[in-house]
C-alpha positions in Angstrom: 3.4 25.9 18.3 4.1 22.4 17.0 7.7 21.1 16.4 7.5 20.8 12.6 5.5 23.9 11.6 3.6 26.9 13.0 0.1 25.2 12.8 -1.8 24.1 15.9 -1.2 20.7 17.6 -3.3 18.0 16.1 -5.4 17.5 19.2 -6.4 21.1 19.0 -7.2 20.7 15.3 -9.4 17.7 16.0 -11.2 19.5 18.8 -11.7 22.7 16.8 -13.2 20.9 13.8 -15.0 18.1 15.7 -13.1 15.3 13.9 -13.7 12.3 16.1 -12.3 9.2 14.4 -15.0 7.1 12.8 -14.7 3.3 12.9 -16.9 3.1 9.7 -14.2 4.9 7.8 -11.3 2.9 9.3 -9.9 6.0 11.0 -7.2 5.9 13.6 -5.3 9.2 13.8 -1.6 9.7 14.5 -1.3 12.8 16.7 2.5 12.9 17.2 3.8 15.3 14.5 7.4 14.2 15.0 6.3 10.6 14.3 4.4 11.7 11.2 7.5 13.5 10.0 9.6 10.4 10.6 7.2 8.4 8.4 7.4 11.1 5.8 11.2 10.6 5.8 10.8 6.9 5.2 9.4 7.8 1.8 12.8 9.0 0.8 14.0 12.4 -0.5 10.7 14.2 -1.2 12.2 17.3 -2.8 11.2 17.5 -6.4 8.4 14.9 -6.1 4.7 15.0 -6.1 3.1 13.0 -3.3 -0.3 11.2 -3.3 -1.8 10.8 0.1 -4.9 8.8 0.8 -7.0 9.4 3.9 -5.0 12.3 5.5 -7.7 12.8 8.2 -6.7 16.0 10.2 -3.4 16.2 8.3 -0.7 14.8 10.5 1.2 13.0 7.8 0.3 15.8 5.3 2.2 18.2 7.5 5.1 15.9 7.8 5.3 15.4 4.0 5.2 19.2 3.4 7.7 20.0 6.2 10.0 17.4 4.7 10.1 19.2 1.4 7.5 17.5 -0.8 7.1 19.6 -4.0 3.3 19.1 -3.9 0.9 16.9 -2.1 -2.5 15.6 -3.5 -4.6 14.6 -0.5 -7.7 12.5 -1.1 -10.1 12.5 1.9 -13.5 11.0 2.0 -14.6 12.5 5.3 -15.9 16.0 4.7 -15.4 16.9 8.3 -11.6 16.9 7.7 -11.6 19.3 4.7 -11.5 22.5 6.6 -8.5 21.4 8.7 -6.7 20.3 5.5 -7.5 23.7 3.8 -5.8 25.4 6.7 -2.7 23.4 6.0 -3.0 24.3 2.3 -3.1 28.0 3.3 0.1 27.6 5.4 1.9 25.9 2.4 0.7 28.0 -0.6 0.5 26.1 -3.9 1.8 22.9 -2.4 -1.3 21.1 -1.2 -4.4 20.1 -3.2 -7.3 18.7 -1.2 -9.9 16.5 -2.9 -13.0 15.4 -1.0 -13.9 12.0 -2.5 -13.5 8.3 -2.5 -9.9 7.1 -3.3 -11.3 4.0 -5.0 -13.2 6.1 -7.5 -10.9 9.0 -8.3 -8.3 8.9 -11.2 -5.3 10.5 -9.6 -2.6 10.0 -12.2 -3.7 13.0 -14.3 -3.5 15.3 -11.3 0.1 14.6 -10.5 3.5 15.3 -12.2 6.3 12.8 -12.2 8.3 11.8 -10.2 5.4 10.6 -8.0 5.5 8.9 -4.6 2.6 7.6 -2.6 2.7 8.0 1.2 -0.3 7.3 3.4 -1.7 6.0 6.7 -4.3 4.0 4.7 -7.8 3.5 6.1 -7.8 -0.1 7.3 -11.0 -0.9 5.3 -9.5 -0.1 1.8 -5.8 -0.4 2.3 -5.2 -3.8 0.7 -7.6 -3.1 -2.2 -5.7 0.1 -3.0 -2.3 -1.7 -2.8 -3.5 -4.4 -5.2 -4.7 -1.8 -7.7 -1.4 0.0 -7.5 0.5 -3.2 -8.1 -1.8 -4.2 -11.1 -1.9 -1.3 -13.6 -2.6 -2.0 -17.3 1.1 -1.2 -18.0 4.3 -1.3 -16.0 6.2 0.7 -14.7 3.3 2.4 -12.9 2.7 6.1 -12.4 4.4 5.9 -9.0 8.0 5.4 -8.0 7.5 4.2 -4.5 4.8 3.4 -2.0 5.2 4.2 1.8 2.1 2.8 3.4 0.9 2.0 6.9 -1.1 -1.2 7.5 -2.1 -3.4 10.3 1.1 -5.3 11.2 -0.5 -8.6 10.1 -1.1 -7.2 6.6 2.4 -5.7 6.5 3.8 -9.2 7.2 1.7 -10.6 4.4 3.2 -8.0 2.0 6.8 -8.9 2.7 6.4 -12.6 3.4 8.7 -15.2 1.6 8.0 -18.9 0.8 7.6 -21.0 3.9 6.4 -18.0 6.0 3.0 -18.4 7.6 1.9 -15.1 6.0 3.1 -16.0 2.5 0.4 -15.9 -0.2 -1.0 -14.1 -3.2 -0.3 -10.6 -1.9 3.4 -11.3 -1.3 3.8 -12.8 -4.7 2.2 -9.8 -6.4 4.4 -7.5 -4.4 7.7 -9.3 -5.0 7.0 -9.7 -8.7 7.2 -6.0 -9.4 8.7 -4.3 -6.3 11.3 -4.3 -3.6 9.4 -4.3 -0.3 10.4 -4.0 3.3 8.9 -3.1 6.7 10.6 0.2 7.8 8.8 1.0 11.0 6.6 -0.6 13.7 4.0 1.4 15.6 2.2 0.3 18.8 -1.6 0.8 19.2 -1.0 3.6 21.7 0.6 5.8 19.0 -3.0 6.3 17.6 -6.2 7.9 18.7 -8.3 5.9 19.3 -5.8 3.1 19.8 -6.6 0.2 17.5 -6.7 -3.4 18.8 -3.6 -4.4 16.8 -0.1 -3.1 16.1 0.7 -1.3 12.8 3.7 -1.2 10.5 4.9 1.0 7.7 6.0 -0.8 4.5 8.1 0.9 1.8 7.8 -0.5 -1.7 10.0 0.6 -4.6 8.8 -0.1 -8.2 11.1 -2.2 -10.3 11.7 -1.0 -13.9 10.3 -4.4 -15.1 8.9 -7.5 -13.3 11.5 -9.8 -11.9 10.4 -12.7 -14.2 8.4 -12.6 -17.4 4.7 -13.6 -17.0 1.3 -12.4 -18.2 -0.1 -10.3 -15.3 -3.7 -11.5 -15.6 -2.7 -15.2 -15.8 -0.2 -14.9 -13.0 -2.9 -13.4 -10.8 -5.3 -16.2 -11.7 -2.7 -18.9 -11.1 -1.6 -17.5 -7.7 -5.2 -16.8 -6.6 -6.2 -20.4 -7.5 -3.2 -21.9 -5.8 -3.7 -20.1 -2.5 -7.5 -20.6 -2.5 -6.9 -24.0 -0.9 -3.4 -23.6 0.5 -3.2 -26.9 2.3 -4.0 -28.9 -0.9 -1.4 -30.3 -3.2 -1.0 -28.1 -6.3 -2.2 -30.8 -8.6 -5.5 -30.6 -6.8 -5.6 -26.9 -6.0 -4.9 -25.9 -9.6 -7.4 -28.3 -11.2 -9.7 -25.4 -12.1 -7.0 -24.2 -14.5 -7.4 -27.3 -16.7 -7.3 -31.1 -16.7 -3.6 -31.1 -17.8 -2.3 -28.9 -15.0 -0.2 -31.7 -13.6 1.7 -31.9 -17.0 2.4 -28.2 -16.8 3.7 -28.6 -13.2 6.1 -31.4 -14.3 7.2 -29.4 -17.3 8.5 -26.5 -15.2 9.9 -28.6 -12.4 7.3 -28.1 -9.7 6.4 -31.3 -7.8 2.6 -31.8 -8.3 2.5 -32.8 -4.6 3.9 -29.5 -3.5 1.8 -26.9 -1.8 1.4 -23.3 -2.8 3.2 -21.9 0.3 6.3 -23.9 -0.7 6.6 -22.4 -4.2 8.7 -19.3 -5.0 7.9 -16.5 -7.4 10.2 -17.7 -10.2 8.5 -21.1 -10.3 5.0 -19.5 -10.3 6.1 -17.3 -13.2 7.4 -20.3 -15.1 4.1 -22.1 -14.5 2.2 -19.0 -15.7 4.2 -19.0 -19.0 3.6 -22.7 -19.5 -0.2 -22.2 -19.0 -0.4 -19.1 -21.1 -1.8 -19.9 -24.6 
């Protein structure tokens, strides 16, 4: 008997269903159910919320989310080997877990969930950043979710929360800080996983803001930031030349030194530059 529910320990589940982690799917399983329950608690008060989970694997975090009181969990799992194990969890929590066998990059999940909605996941390493950018860049804001509690490689987590001047500061941090409050809430060593990855991991919690911190056109901001950080050691007047011959005039107009580099410029200044460049 495990410590959070009456289902078998995860090692037994993996052995019973033959779910060896696949490198091709970016799988590293957390087997300590007390640890997965702790991660679930980092998502906040789950009672009364629907939860979207991507890549549940054998269901360690899924069980934590349900044990911590999630109203309902929608679990998207690409690996068909894991479905039987997840269905056993669904039977133990009647009406509270829906399992979908499919690719999270291709499934429209919003229509399957009822607000308030939180996202909590030990994201597969090979699609984690792409999913985060999608969740940060919906056609309209606020998004369908209230918060994201996500596990990444620690290097990626540091890129998410980085500030100007930090080595990890770049496009991802700017997109995150424009529309959310973000912080690292937990660090996990490689030995917490099976098989142990070569790097440490971290859990990041992001809370959606009601509106972006500063006004800016989302598509243009993304273009400006991507262009600026494409050649991060260059002065902005050179790095941003693809945006137009008069880019230096726009930099001067909003008080950004044309000789500055992207990693020195804060979100408010990038948003001001975006507004200046927007027709």
